[in-house]
Backbone bond lengths (Angstrom), bond angles and torsions (degrees), N, CA, C in turn:
res aa  C-N    CA-C-N  psi(-1)  N-CA   C-N-CA  omega(-1)  CA-C   N-CA-C  phi
1 M - - - 1.498 - - 1.444 110.74 -
2 S 1.247 115.14 125.36 1.502 119.97 -177.08 1.500 111.72 -80.53
3 P 1.394 114.52 140.20 1.499 113.74 179.93 1.482 113.05 -65.70
4 V 1.388 114.49 158.60 1.488 118.45 176.92 1.544 107.36 -82.65
5 V 1.334 110.07 128.55 1.460 117.25 -171.03 1.580 100.45 -109.11
6 K 1.434 116.32 127.06 1.471 121.77 179.14 1.560 110.26 -85.30
7 K 1.233 113.41 118.92 1.456 118.53 -177.77 1.504 111.36 -66.73
8 K 1.332 113.11 146.84 1.477 118.70 -177.44 1.544 110.67 -64.42
9 G 1.351 119.28 132.00 1.422 123.59 175.95 1.492 109.23 90.72
10 E 1.279 125.09 -1.27 1.457 123.12 -178.97 1.522 106.39 -87.65
11 K 1.429 120.63 135.96 1.530 126.33 -176.56 1.480 109.75 -81.70
12 F 1.408 114.00 146.18 1.430 121.77 178.18 1.499 106.83 -82.23
13 T 1.385 114.52 129.60 1.471 117.19 179.84 1.622 106.97 -133.15
14 I 1.339 108.10 148.96 1.472 115.62 176.57 1.501 109.76 -99.51
15 P 1.232 116.55 135.09 1.506 116.60 179.28 1.491 110.21 -61.02
16 S 1.290 118.46 151.74 1.481 125.83 179.89 1.540 114.63 -56.07
17 K 1.299 113.73 -43.47 1.420 119.73 -173.50 1.541 109.46 -64.96
18 Y 1.324 117.23 -36.05 1.492 121.48 179.42 1.587 109.88 -73.12
19 L 1.322 111.96 -40.74 1.489 116.97 177.06 1.557 108.14 -60.27
20 L 1.269 121.84 -48.29 1.454 125.17 -176.99 1.551 108.96 -61.60
21 F 1.286 111.64 -40.15 1.532 117.56 176.73 1.473 115.91 -59.13
22 V 1.365 111.60 -48.82 1.466 121.70 176.47 1.521 112.22 -56.37
23 L 1.354 116.22 -49.96 1.415 121.14 -179.36 1.536 115.94 -63.76
24 T 1.314 113.61 -34.16 1.428 122.32 -179.70 1.535 109.16 -68.23
25 C 1.405 113.66 -45.14 1.452 118.12 174.66 1.544 113.87 -57.14
26 L 1.289 113.86 -43.40 1.465 119.71 -176.33 1.496 109.89 -69.50
27 C 1.272 119.43 -40.18 1.514 117.01 174.12 1.524 111.51 -64.69
28 T 1.270 117.36 -36.73 1.432 119.01 -179.50 1.510 111.50 -63.25
29 I 1.420 113.85 -42.41 1.441 118.16 -179.75 1.538 108.15 -61.41
30 L 1.382 113.87 -47.78 1.528 115.26 -175.81 1.498 111.88 -62.06
31 M 1.287 119.06 -36.13 1.519 124.38 177.55 1.510 108.02 -60.45
32 V 1.355 114.38 -47.36 1.476 116.22 -177.81 1.488 109.08 -62.27
33 V 1.332 114.86 -50.23 1.438 120.18 -176.44 1.542 113.18 -59.23
34 T 1.296 117.80 -37.58 1.448 127.16 -178.99 1.543 107.99 -66.67
35 I 1.287 117.22 -43.99 1.487 121.77 -174.85 1.503 109.98 -74.83
36 S 1.363 115.44 -37.00 1.404 118.60 -171.20 1.523 111.77 -91.25
37 T 1.275 119.77 -23.87 1.404 121.75 -179.90 1.601 108.82 -134.29
38 N 1.376 113.50 176.27 1.487 119.96 176.44 1.519 111.60 -115.22
39 I 1.274 112.97 28.50 1.496 118.13 -177.96 1.510 112.81 -62.67
40 L 1.457 114.15 -29.96 1.476 116.05 -176.62 1.552 114.89 -95.75
41 N 1.335 113.95 -7.48 1.467 118.83 -176.14 1.528 113.12 -62.18
42 K 1.267 115.16 -42.80 1.502 118.36 176.97 1.466 113.17 -56.91
43 P 1.396 116.87 -55.12 1.503 114.98 -178.32 1.462 109.46 -64.65
44 I 1.364 126.43 -39.69 1.390 121.78 178.98 1.514 113.86 -65.01
45 N 1.424 115.77 -37.52 1.490 117.14 177.22 1.456 109.97 -65.41
46 T 1.284 116.56 -31.07 1.495 119.08 -177.86 1.533 113.17 -69.50
47 V 1.422 110.14 -43.69 1.481 116.03 171.97 1.477 112.15 -60.55
48 V 1.386 118.49 -43.46 1.470 118.72 -178.92 1.623 108.18 -66.78
49 G 1.230 117.48 -39.19 1.489 120.64 178.91 1.547 111.64 -61.11
50 Y 1.215 119.02 -35.79 1.420 122.35 -177.26 1.509 116.36 -92.33
51 I 1.355 116.48 -19.83 1.542 118.11 -177.62 1.560 106.13 -119.60
52 V 1.249 118.85 -57.03 1.510 118.99 -169.51 1.507 112.58 -71.67
53 V 1.343 117.03 -45.51 1.474 121.62 -179.84 1.467 112.54 -56.23
54 P 1.330 123.00 -54.69 1.491 119.72 -178.65 1.540 109.21 -64.36
55 F 1.303 120.04 -31.24 1.456 119.39 177.08 1.522 112.58 -61.85
56 Q 1.316 109.63 -43.14 1.539 120.26 179.03 1.522 105.99 -62.22
57 Q 1.316 120.45 -48.98 1.395 126.65 -178.74 1.473 111.79 -57.19
58 G 1.333 114.03 -43.94 1.545 117.71 174.84 1.392 114.57 -60.77
59 I 1.330 113.11 -46.35 1.510 119.80 179.74 1.594 111.58 -61.63
60 S 1.332 113.13 -37.33 1.485 120.61 177.18 1.549 111.23 -66.63
61 K 1.357 115.68 -43.06 1.423 120.83 176.47 1.513 116.03 -61.97
62 V 1.363 111.58 -46.24 1.487 117.75 173.07 1.486 112.95 -57.53
63 G 1.314 110.39 -50.14 1.535 113.52 178.90 1.461 114.39 -60.57
64 G 1.338 119.69 -38.78 1.475 123.30 174.99 1.486 111.82 -63.77
65 W 1.352 116.48 -40.94 1.484 120.51 178.66 1.563 112.19 -59.07
66 F 1.354 115.19 -49.84 1.336 121.49 175.58 1.539 116.05 -58.03
67 S 1.380 112.65 -36.77 1.468 120.13 -178.78 1.530 107.08 -65.95
68 R 1.317 116.28 -46.36 1.433 124.17 -174.55 1.614 108.95 -65.26
69 R 1.342 111.29 -40.17 1.526 113.95 -178.58 1.531 106.85 -66.82
70 S 1.403 116.44 -41.24 1.419 122.21 178.82 1.466 111.79 -53.10
71 D 1.419 114.23 -52.40 1.365 119.80 177.85 1.559 119.26 -58.90
72 E 1.369 106.80 -39.02 1.502 114.49 173.94 1.470 113.95 -63.17
73 L 1.362 118.75 -38.60 1.407 121.32 -178.61 1.583 109.41 -69.43
74 I 1.310 114.54 -39.65 1.513 119.15 175.82 1.527 109.31 -59.84
75 Q 1.423 115.78 -45.36 1.486 117.04 179.10 1.505 111.93 -65.63
76 I 1.318 119.37 -38.37 1.393 123.62 -179.16 1.635 109.01 -63.08
77 K 1.313 114.02 -42.11 1.524 120.23 179.19 1.503 106.41 -64.22
78 E 1.368 119.48 -43.58 1.429 119.55 -177.79 1.540 109.43 -66.90
79 L 1.286 117.25 -41.20 1.517 120.50 177.98 1.563 111.71 -62.89
80 L 1.341 117.04 -40.16 1.414 119.31 178.41 1.481 110.35 -66.97
81 D 1.357 120.22 -42.40 1.430 121.55 176.75 1.488 112.99 -65.62
82 E 1.384 116.40 -35.89 1.492 120.74 177.46 1.552 108.97 -67.80
83 N 1.291 115.09 -42.57 1.516 119.45 179.23 1.602 112.33 -61.49
84 Q 1.366 114.09 -36.79 1.390 118.17 178.04 1.601 108.93 -68.31
85 R 1.241 117.57 -38.37 1.436 120.86 179.75 1.515 111.09 -67.00
86 L 1.328 113.41 -38.88 1.434 120.38 -176.80 1.637 110.86 -71.28
87 K 1.434 111.08 -31.58 1.442 116.97 174.64 1.525 112.97 -69.45
88 Q 1.308 114.17 -38.57 1.436 117.15 174.29 1.570 115.07 -67.59
89 Q 1.357 113.85 -36.02 1.501 117.11 177.52 1.527 107.74 -67.10
90 V 1.413 121.29 -39.51 1.413 125.48 176.15 1.541 110.54 -57.05
91 N 1.368 114.80 -51.28 1.450 117.06 179.52 1.459 112.49 -61.04
92 D 1.390 115.61 -44.18 1.518 112.73 178.57 1.504 115.74 -61.05
93 L 1.452 112.12 -37.87 1.437 114.12 178.88 1.562 112.11 -67.53
94 T 1.371 114.76 -39.54 1.372 118.87 178.33 1.596 114.02 -53.58
95 V 1.364 112.53 -48.74 1.368 121.05 176.20 1.562 116.36 -62.12
96 E 1.294 109.53 -35.18 1.473 118.33 179.93 1.539 108.08 -71.67
97 N 1.391 115.09 -45.57 1.473 121.47 174.37 1.537 113.27 -54.00
98 T 1.338 111.63 -46.50 1.462 115.77 -173.81 1.546 108.06 -67.31
99 L 1.255 117.78 -38.29 1.470 124.96 179.64 1.538 109.87 -62.14
100 L 1.364 116.64 -43.94 1.394 125.21 179.04 1.604 108.07 -64.49
101 Q 1.250 116.90 -44.90 1.406 121.37 -177.57 1.552 107.87 -63.45
102 Q 1.303 118.83 -44.31 1.484 123.05 176.32 1.506 110.12 -62.36
103 D 1.256 117.68 -41.25 1.454 119.63 176.16 1.512 113.03 -64.18
104 K 1.325 117.57 -43.11 1.491 123.63 171.68 1.449 115.16 -54.46
105 T 1.395 112.70 -45.51 1.482 116.55 -177.32 1.454 108.74 -69.51
106 E 1.414 121.00 -43.00 1.414 125.09 -178.34 1.550 108.74 -62.02
107 L 1.401 113.94 -40.83 1.491 115.96 175.77 1.523 115.17 -57.94
108 V 1.409 115.61 -44.78 1.389 119.65 -179.79 1.541 109.73 -62.62
109 R 1.341 117.26 -44.59 1.458 117.33 177.33 1.407 115.77 -59.99
110 L 1.341 116.56 -38.33 1.479 120.19 179.27 1.521 109.87 -72.69
111 Q 1.393 120.39 -30.41 1.397 120.26 170.86 1.391 115.05 -62.95
112 E 1.373 116.75 -39.36 1.513 119.98 178.32 1.515 110.99 -66.25
113 L 1.348 112.69 -42.04 1.433 115.51 179.32 1.531 109.12 -60.83
114 Y 1.316 119.69 -39.89 1.440 126.25 174.79 1.504 114.71 -54.35
115 K 1.290 110.66 -47.97 1.465 121.23 179.94 1.576 107.38 -62.97
116 M 1.340 114.59 -44.99 1.500 113.20 -179.51 1.452 112.78 -68.89
117 D 1.367 118.75 -33.07 1.451 119.31 174.84 1.399 111.71 -60.30
118 K 1.410 120.99 -39.71 1.463 119.94 175.31 1.505 111.56 -71.13
119 Q 1.352 118.21 -28.49 1.499 120.68 179.96 1.486 109.05 -62.60
120 Y 1.337 118.98 -43.86 1.459 124.03 179.17 1.540 110.01 -109.87
121 D 1.403 108.99 54.14 1.506 117.89 -176.40 1.543 113.74 -59.35
122 S 1.370 119.43 -28.51 1.419 124.77 -175.09 1.385 114.44 -69.44
123 Y 1.418 118.79 -15.85 1.459 124.14 179.62 1.528 112.83 -103.92
124 H 1.370 117.08 141.07 1.439 117.77 169.05 1.460 109.95 -74.87
125 K 1.290 119.16 143.40 1.537 125.49 -176.43 1.508 114.24 -137.94
126 V 1.287 117.22 161.13 1.534 121.68 173.84 1.518 103.84 -142.67
127 G 1.301 114.42 134.70 1.477 120.98 175.98 1.458 111.46 -75.26
128 A 1.349 119.47 150.00 1.435 124.22 172.51 1.473 112.81 -148.32
129 N 1.368 120.16 155.23 1.481 126.16 -178.96 1.523 105.62 -101.48
130 I 1.312 113.01 144.78 1.483 120.52 173.15 1.546 105.80 -80.81
131 I 1.425 115.50 126.78 1.430 116.07 179.78 1.533 113.02 -112.87
132 S 1.286 118.31 -9.65 1.548 120.28 171.20 1.533 106.16 -167.46
133 R 1.393 112.58 163.99 1.368 119.83 179.88 1.514 111.27 -147.76
134 D 1.345 117.13 174.72 1.456 117.27 174.67 1.529 113.78 -67.51
135 T 1.321 113.46 171.98 1.508 115.68 -174.89 1.487 115.33 -75.66
136 N 1.292 120.30 -11.15 1.481 120.18 -179.00 1.552 107.06 -76.84
137 N 1.337 112.35 -179.52 1.477 120.45 -173.90 1.460 109.61 -80.96
138 W 1.283 119.97 -11.90 1.426 124.89 -171.04 1.447 115.37 -111.69
139 Y 1.294 121.54 152.85 1.440 120.29 -177.01 1.620 107.91 -91.21
140 S 1.435 113.60 62.65 1.426 113.89 177.85 1.502 114.34 -74.12
141 S 1.248 120.40 -23.88 1.451 128.02 160.73 1.489 112.59 -148.60
142 F 1.377 116.41 149.74 1.456 121.37 -174.87 1.525 107.38 -158.67
143 V 1.310 109.31 166.34 1.591 119.45 178.16 1.482 108.63 -111.90
144 I 1.345 115.70 134.84 1.465 122.13 173.74 1.465 109.91 -106.99
145 D 1.392 117.14 168.86 1.422 120.26 -171.38 1.620 108.41 -102.20
146 K 1.303 116.14 38.00 1.490 119.45 172.60 1.516 104.40 -134.62
147 G 1.364 114.10 152.36 1.446 119.77 -178.45 1.549 112.24 -146.64
148 E 1.385 111.63 -148.54 1.421 120.74 -177.87 1.523 112.59 -58.68
149 K 1.314 115.25 -38.65 1.495 118.77 -170.50 1.660 106.76 -77.47
150 D 1.329 114.97 -8.92 1.480 118.81 175.07 1.553 111.48 -97.08
151 G 1.357 116.29 3.48 1.411 121.94 178.68 1.529 113.34 92.68
152 L 1.317 116.37 10.94 1.507 122.56 -179.28 1.601 112.24 -74.04
153 K 1.291 113.62 144.34 1.527 118.45 179.22 1.524 108.58 -131.84
154 L 1.299 118.54 164.47 1.386 121.96 172.13 1.482 112.65 -64.55
155 D 1.347 120.86 141.53 1.494 126.68 176.17 1.492 111.46 78.53
156 M 1.272 116.78 4.57 1.495 113.20 171.73 1.476 112.08 -66.03
157 N 1.356 115.43 144.51 1.539 117.89 -176.30 1.443 111.28 -81.61
158 V 1.226 123.62 151.64 1.456 132.62 179.61 1.509 109.29 -125.37
159 I 1.376 113.61 129.27 1.494 116.35 -177.29 1.603 106.37 -128.42
160 A 1.372 113.96 162.37 1.423 121.92 171.99 1.542 104.57 -167.34
161 D 1.364 111.53 158.50 1.502 117.43 175.16 1.549 109.89 57.13
162 G 1.306 119.89 27.30 1.437 125.26 177.96 1.552 113.70 73.98
163 G 1.390 116.80 14.93 1.403 120.56 -179.21 1.534 116.16 -143.31
164 L 1.274 114.72 173.16 1.470 120.48 -177.90 1.552 112.14 -69.96
165 V 1.293 115.82 130.20 1.493 120.37 172.46 1.479 112.94 -94.85
166 G 1.374 114.86 -56.45 1.440 122.97 176.33 1.464 110.77 170.75
167 R 1.297 121.92 -145.49 1.463 125.44 -174.86 1.528 110.18 -144.37
168 I 1.320 116.42 154.29 1.484 123.08 178.83 1.522 108.17 -70.62
169 T 1.265 114.96 126.65 1.529 121.42 178.36 1.547 112.70 -113.66
170 T 1.244 120.53 -23.36 1.411 126.64 178.16 1.587 112.34 -136.67
171 L 1.288 117.02 144.56 1.409 115.52 -168.11 1.582 108.72 -141.75
172 G 1.443 112.89 139.24 1.422 119.63 176.65 1.537 111.80 -129.40
173 P 1.268 119.46 179.34 1.462 120.40 179.05 1.503 113.92 -56.01
174 N 1.309 115.27 -47.01 1.493 118.56 -177.03 1.536 113.07 -130.80
175 W 1.358 116.56 26.45 1.437 123.86 177.20 1.453 108.88 -151.10
176 A 1.352 112.86 164.95 1.477 118.00 177.44 1.522 109.23 -155.16
177 K 1.324 120.53 141.31 1.410 121.72 179.81 1.521 109.14 -101.35
178 V 1.343 115.64 134.68 1.488 118.38 -173.71 1.592 101.39 -117.61
179 T 1.375 109.65 135.28 1.462 117.15 175.49 1.569 104.10 -107.13
180 S 1.326 116.78 127.25 1.451 118.90 -170.94 1.547 108.46 -92.51
181 I 1.345 108.40 170.65 1.507 114.84 -179.56 1.473 116.26 -71.76
182 I 1.390 116.55 -11.42 1.469 118.75 -178.15 1.584 109.83 -92.29
183 D 1.378 116.78 -5.93 1.471 120.03 178.87 1.523 109.34 -62.22
184 D 1.276 116.20 145.19 1.463 122.41 -175.98 1.542 113.63 -58.37
185 N 1.439 117.07 -24.86 1.406 118.94 -178.11 1.520 113.45 -100.69
186 S 1.336 114.68 12.93 1.434 121.64 -173.98 1.537 111.45 -91.79
187 N 1.315 121.05 130.16 1.508 122.43 171.42 1.580 105.96 -133.05
188 V 1.322 111.71 137.74 1.499 120.37 -174.71 1.454 105.21 -129.00
189 S 1.330 118.93 124.93 1.438 120.83 171.59 1.550 108.44 -78.38
190 G 1.370 116.71 124.20 1.361 117.63 -178.94 1.482 113.39 -134.49
191 K 1.304 121.52 -175.77 1.456 126.86 177.10 1.493 110.94 -151.41
192 T 1.267 114.39 158.81 1.436 121.28 172.99 1.512 113.63 -77.23
193 L 1.329 117.69 129.93 1.426 115.65 -173.84 1.546 112.14 -68.04
194 S 1.253 117.08 -31.32 1.464 117.74 -172.38 1.543 111.52 -80.85
195 T 1.357 120.10 -32.73 1.462 118.99 -179.06 1.560 110.76 -118.66
196 S 1.328 122.11 -6.14 1.389 125.61 177.61 1.554 112.92 66.20
197 D 1.304 115.18 18.47 1.483 120.14 172.97 1.444 112.45 -72.64
198 T 1.259 120.12 133.84 1.459 126.56 -173.01 1.531 109.52 -81.00
199 L 1.283 114.03 157.83 1.486 121.67 175.36 1.569 109.65 -162.21
200 M 1.283 117.06 175.04 1.435 124.00 175.57 1.528 109.92 -121.53
201 V 1.398 113.30 124.79 1.422 123.57 178.46 1.558 107.20 -100.12
202 S 1.328 113.84 125.16 1.528 122.54 -175.81 1.532 109.65 -117.99
203 G 1.306 113.12 134.50 1.477 118.97 177.38 1.561 107.88 -72.14
204 D 1.312 112.91 146.77 1.498 119.03 -178.39 1.580 104.91 -156.98
205 L 1.345 119.42 104.21 1.432 124.31 -178.98 1.559 110.58 -66.97
206 E 1.337 110.48 -33.23 1.489 115.95 -178.66 1.560 111.61 -65.43
207 T 1.252 116.17 -46.24 1.494 121.48 -177.88 1.574 106.46 -73.99
208 M 1.326 118.33 -24.02 1.535 119.33 -179.86 1.565 109.07 -65.27
209 K 1.274 119.45 -12.78 1.422 125.10 179.58 1.434 108.46 -62.13
210 S 1.337 114.92 -35.49 1.509 124.25 177.91 1.592 111.30 -97.82
211 G 1.273 117.32 2.12 1.435 122.22 171.30 1.532 113.25 93.70
212 N 1.301 118.93 19.88 1.379 121.94 -176.40 1.522 114.60 -138.72
213 I 1.362 117.24 155.96 1.465 124.21 171.58 1.453 106.72 -119.73
214 R 1.329 119.58 170.01 1.415 127.01 -178.17 1.579 113.39 -89.45
215 F 1.267 114.18 150.88 1.521 120.60 160.88 1.499 109.91 -133.64
216 S 1.336 114.19 155.30 1.488 119.62 -178.99 1.515 109.42 -153.12
217 Q 1.290 116.78 177.48 1.508 127.06 173.97 1.514 108.59 66.60
218 L 1.361 118.70 26.42 1.464 121.52 177.39 1.542 110.86 -79.80
219 V 1.246 119.73 123.60 1.430 125.31 173.99 1.478 110.40 -98.49
220 D 1.346 119.91 106.89 1.376 127.16 -172.07 1.498 110.49 -131.79
221 S 1.343 117.72 61.70 1.427 121.82 -174.84 1.468 117.30 -64.55
222 S 1.362 119.64 -19.02 1.377 125.53 177.94 1.523 112.81 -98.05
223 N 1.366 117.50 8.31 1.425 126.12 178.60 1.634 110.42 45.81
224 S 1.336 115.45 45.09 1.456 120.08 -176.97 1.537 111.33 -93.67
225 V 1.321 117.39 -14.61 1.431 119.48 -171.77 1.545 107.47 -93.29
226 G 1.334 118.94 132.06 1.403 125.85 177.56 1.456 117.67 -139.56
227 A 1.299 120.03 179.92 1.443 125.30 -177.40 1.608 109.69 -60.10
228 G 1.249 114.36 132.29 1.483 118.92 176.50 1.498 111.64 97.69
229 D 1.261 122.47 -10.47 1.450 128.57 176.43 1.622 107.79 -63.24
230 K 1.268 114.29 140.38 1.470 121.80 178.95 1.452 111.37 -76.87
231 I 1.307 118.83 136.22 1.528 123.63 170.29 1.514 110.16 -116.37
232 V 1.296 114.93 130.26 1.484 123.62 -179.19 1.426 112.76 -123.93
233 T 1.402 119.70 165.91 1.445 121.28 177.39 1.592 109.68 -68.85
234 S 1.312 115.98 140.42 1.500 120.51 -178.47 1.462 109.06 -91.02
235 H 1.349 115.02 165.48 1.459 123.31 178.37 1.609 111.41 -71.35
236 I 1.229 114.50 -15.98 1.517 114.07 179.59 1.459 116.78 -91.35
237 S 1.330 113.91 0.70 1.534 121.42 173.02 1.527 110.45 -60.63
238 D 1.340 118.47 131.21 1.455 120.74 178.28 1.532 116.49 -80.37
239 K 1.352 111.50 -19.94 1.475 117.77 -177.44 1.479 116.99 -115.72
240 Y 1.295 117.96 -22.39 1.396 123.95 -172.72 1.511 115.13 -108.17
241 L 1.287 120.87 137.10 1.428 125.24 179.13 1.600 107.37 -69.98
242 P 1.384 116.76 151.73 1.411 118.18 -175.16 1.556 115.01 -74.88
243 N 1.254 109.20 156.36 1.521 119.64 168.06 1.521 113.60 66.89
244 I 1.334 117.09 24.27 1.462 120.02 168.66 1.502 114.33 -89.43
245 L 1.291 115.22 129.36 1.451 115.44 -170.40 1.528 111.20 -67.75
246 I 1.363 118.43 131.10 1.465 123.67 177.08 1.539 110.77 -96.68
247 G 1.365 113.91 -43.95 1.437 116.22 -177.08 1.484 116.12 171.12
248 Y 1.278 122.08 -151.38 1.457 123.28 -175.93 1.553 107.12 -139.08
249 V 1.342 112.69 138.45 1.524 119.19 176.27 1.517 110.03 -55.23
250 Y 1.349 117.64 119.85 1.448 120.19 179.65 1.648 106.58 -94.42
251 S 1.350 113.71 -44.37 1.453 115.25 179.55 1.550 107.83 -150.63
252 I 1.351 120.23 157.65 1.402 120.05 -178.08 1.520 105.14 -150.30
253 H 1.407 112.67 146.20 1.447 121.11 -179.71 1.572 110.54 -148.12
254 A 1.256 117.31 155.12 1.482 117.33 174.52 1.510 113.73 -77.79
255 D 1.293 113.13 143.85 1.486 117.41 174.41 1.489 110.85 -73.98
256 S 1.315 114.45 168.65 1.494 123.41 -179.31 1.480 110.58 -62.56
257 N 1.405 115.70 -30.96 1.490 118.36 -177.38 1.591 113.30 -76.75
258 N 1.363 113.66 -9.80 1.424 120.65 179.65 1.590 110.08 64.83
259 L 1.210 117.69 13.44 1.495 119.89 178.73 1.573 111.90 -108.37
260 T 1.263 114.46 -34.37 1.527 118.38 -178.99 1.560 109.65 -124.69
261 K 1.254 113.06 165.83 1.497 121.36 176.80 1.514 114.15 -123.75
262 S 1.303 114.63 154.28 1.457 118.45 -177.65 1.570 105.53 -136.63
263 G 1.350 113.56 173.17 1.492 114.46 -177.94 1.562 108.73 172.33
264 F 1.275 112.08 -155.68 1.501 119.48 179.87 1.569 112.89 -126.78
265 V 1.210 115.95 151.44 1.515 125.29 -176.71 1.485 106.68 -120.89
266 S 1.311 117.30 133.56 1.417 124.44 169.33 1.542 108.68 -92.17
267 P 1.369 117.89 108.10 1.476 117.42 -175.86 1.502 112.00 -60.52
268 A 1.295 118.77 150.70 1.422 125.79 177.62 1.504 112.34 -74.54
269 V 1.326 111.57 -22.13 1.560 117.33 -177.82 1.595 111.21 -95.82
270 D 1.268 115.37 139.47 1.465 119.13 174.77 1.490 106.34 -84.07
271 F 1.341 120.06 96.42 1.445 126.65 -177.26 1.526 112.28 -75.58
272 E 1.180 117.75 0.46 1.499 117.48 -178.52 1.568 109.62 -102.41
273 H 1.371 119.63 -17.30 1.476 120.00 -179.53 1.509 113.08 -132.03
274 L 1.296 117.61 38.89 1.475 118.35 177.48 1.538 109.57 -72.18
275 E 1.343 115.89 146.22 1.394 123.34 174.01 1.516 112.68 -138.59
276 E 1.276 117.82 -43.52 1.443 122.65 175.08 1.586 111.11 -123.53
277 V 1.287 113.36 151.47 1.475 118.14 -175.19 1.551 105.76 -141.02
278 L 1.341 117.11 167.50 1.430 122.57 172.77 1.471 107.71 -122.64
279 V 1.387 114.59 133.25 1.408 122.35 -176.03 1.587 109.16 -103.21
280 I 1.303 122.41 116.87 1.434 123.56 179.14 1.638 107.74 -77.79
281 L 1.361 112.04 125.32 1.455 121.20 -168.70 1.508 114.18 -81.85
282 E 1.350 117.50 6.91 1.449 124.22 172.43 1.464 112.99 -114.08
283 T 1.288 118.54 142.79 1.486 119.68 175.15 1.489 108.23 -101.71
284 K 1.328 115.21 165.33 1.492 122.63 175.87 1.520 109.04 -60.84
285 E 1.346 117.38 -38.91 1.445 118.18 -175.54 1.523 108.39 -68.06
286 E 1.335 119.91 -38.15 1.423 121.87 -174.18 1.497 111.68 -69.88
287 L 1.361 116.76 -25.36 1.427 120.64 -173.36 1.545 110.70 -92.80
288 E 1.368 116.83 -5.64 1.458 118.33 -178.30 1.531 110.32 -91.19
């Protein structure tokens, strides 16, 4: 039998069955060594320490980051919901506060009207709301929500703020137009309360810009009338009931004839902010 001669350049190979046998033996030996001794624990722990642990730490950090972000998103949503609820509460409280302020303001006005009703207790009166006015800033003329069906008549006197507002000049079934004493065409016969000296109060929208209207024809020979004195309607007025407060003397000076005096009156009524008035249900003509 001739020997096997390896040809030049041919690679050395191990048959598969031998390689499998060798690997199986090696694994068996390693298993026995691992179970019976701790000779491989250190290298394995080292490998785990350098590869597995950092990987686990990384996964833990990423998981923690996502967990914190999730918690933060939940908190943000809760805060947004709470903020929305608080905004709604603020809006509700604002509306409630506004209504309360309106009620308080209306109550104060009604209390003032009640006081004025008692002040002129000898007259029968009815309350009315102003529903429109002229285009200027002052209530020189305006319309109220009472009319003939409520017992109103022409020339009935209108009061507010404890003083004279004007009189009814036009009348409808459920409305009436009031011309106030500050209107340019208005003239009221008045007198000083302290001395009973008569005078004429004339409306003047131009001077009302400074808060005053004019008076004239005052005979004050004793020089007793001064700033702050009350002026009321006189008995000789043909349209206005007597002793209704018109206002207060603001300034006074002698006329060029040296017989009479003129000046300015500060009206008792706030003609820029009227809302409700009282109408006296008797006219001067009816009481004479």
